[in-house]
Every structure is written in structure tokens, then in C-alpha cells.
N, C-alpha and C positions, 0 to 999 in steps of 0.2 A: 443507524447505519450511516456510514460516511463513504462516499465514492469519490475517488481522486484520480485524475488523469495527469500523467507526466509525458513530456515529449518522447522519452524512450526509457527503457529499463536501465540503460547506462547512466542517464541523467539522474534517475532516482538513486541509484547506488552511489554515484559521485556525491550527491547531496547528503545522504546519511553518513557517509564516511568523512565528511568535512568536520574537523574538530570544533568548528563554531556552531554546528547543528545542535539544537537543544533537545537531544534525545530524552532527557529526563522529563521534559514537559509532555512529550508524546506518551511516554510510559505512564505518567501520572494521570493523563486525561482518559486513557483507555483501560477499562476494567478487563475487557476481553477483546482480542482482535485476530483477524486472519488477513494475511497478505496473499492475494490471488493475482498473479500476473496474467494479463490477457492481451491479445492482439486486437487491433481495431476491427470491429465487426464480428468478433468471436462471441458466441453465445455461451453463457455460464449456466450450468444446472447444479443446483445444490445436491448434497449427498442424499437428501430425501426425495429427489426427483421432481422438485417444484421449480 
């Protein structure tokens, strides 16, 4: 599991749209992934209720 925090959703989107962003490395490093956007202090519950 990898948990990453960015300053804002806009910052993240700007980063991945940058032509210099090495998206091929991210794809190669992750066999399976989920992108779940959350607000500070927001609680996440999995689909299984855990």
C-alpha cells in the first residue's frame, strides 16, 4: 500500500499532465492501483466495510 498526499487535487492533476512526468514508470511499478481522492480529515471505508 502506498499513501500519498498532495497540496491539492489541482496540484496532482497539473503534475500528471506535465509532459515531463514519467507516467510509464508509475504504470510499470504498480500491478494494481486505486486513486481515491479525499479531503483532509475525511475517513475512508473500504467496500468491505473495514
